[in-house]
N, C-alpha and C positions, 0 to 999 in steps of 0.2 A: 535328348532328342524327342521332339513332339511331332509325330506324324498326324496330320489333320484329315487326310483323305487320299484316295488314289487320284493322282493328278491326271495321268493319262496311261493309255495302253498303246505302245508303239508296234505297228504292223509293217513289216517290210513288204513292198510290192515292186513288181517289175516296172509299172508305169502308173503314174498318177492319173494320166489321161484316160486310162482304162479302168482304174479302180474307183475314182470319184463317182462316176455315173452309177456304179453298183450301190454305193452307200446312199446316194441321193434318190435314184429312181426306184430301187428295190427295197431299201430300208426306210426311205422317207426322211433321212437326215439331211442337214444342209451344211455344205462345206463353207466355213466362215473365213478361212485364211489359207493361203498358199504362200510358202516362204522358202527361200534357199538359205541354207547355213553352209557357207562356202568352206569354212575350215573343217567341217565334218563331212564334206563331199556328199551332201544330201539335199533333196527338196522335200518339203513336208506339206501336208494338207491336214487341217484340223476340223473335227466335228464334235459338237457337244452332245452328251447323252447324260441328262441330269447335271450333276456337277463334275462329272468325269468326261475327259476328252478321249477321242480316238485320234491318234496321230499316224497317218500313213507316211511311210518313208520310201522315197525313190532315190536310188544311188545316182549321183552325177559323175561317178568315176568307178569303173569296175574294181579298182584297187582300194576303194574306200571301204569303211566298215560294213555298210549295208550291201555293197556290191559283193564283198567276200561272203557275207552271211547268206545271201540269196544263192550264190554259186555253190556253197556247201550244203545248205539246208532247204533251199527253195523259199518261196514266199510264205509268210506267216507271222505269228507273234514273235516280235523281236525283243521287247523289254516291257517291264512293268515299272511305272514311275510313281513315287510317293511324294506328296507335298510336305515340306518341313518349314520351320520358321527360319533357320539359318543353316545353309548347306555346309559352309566350312566348319562350323561347330559340330554338326552332325557327322561329317566325315571324320573329324578328330575323335569324336566319341566312339564311333564304330571301329576305328583303328585301334583305340585303347582296348576294345573288346575283342581284338584279334580277328576282325573281319578283313579279308583281303580286299584292297581297293584297286580300282583301275585309275581313279583320279584322287590324288592326295589333297587337292584343293579345287574349289569351284571354278567352272569355266562357263562361258556364255553359250546358251542353247537357243532353240527356237522360242519365239514370243518374248524375247528379252529375259528369260529366266536364267538363273544360275543353276548349273547342273553338276552332278558328280555321279559316277557309276561305281557299283560294287561288283567285284568279280564273281561270275557264276559258280566258281568252285567254292565260294563261301556262302552261297545262297541256294543251295539244293538245285543247281543247274539253271536258275532263272536270272538272266541279266537284269539287274535291278538298278534303277536310277532314283536319286533323290534330287528334288528341285525345289526352288523357292525364289522369292523376289529379293531376298537379302543375300 
């Protein structure tokens, strides 16, 4: 597995409508994309900071993963995502190394990327995503 960089940091928010102005008006960043990922029950907004993105995540269903996260922990950092060359190969390699996986194979995420999550119990409590174009 070859991790090239931090792809994005996912931040759970109650409302994109309320959060986007903070990042734009207070921090001077520009939201370049808002997208709904229906199968994950989430709307996303993206900002570039160097080569790393900030992904704001708003739940579209209280029973979805972000809705449950916010109910349990409140708004805040949800996950850290690393860019890899091949998500499926990386997941298989991590499983061989006895890393507990949430996803055994890649699925589609925002921005057309393939994604897979590692269980926080294997990553010192940090929900970790690996993502890539392959």
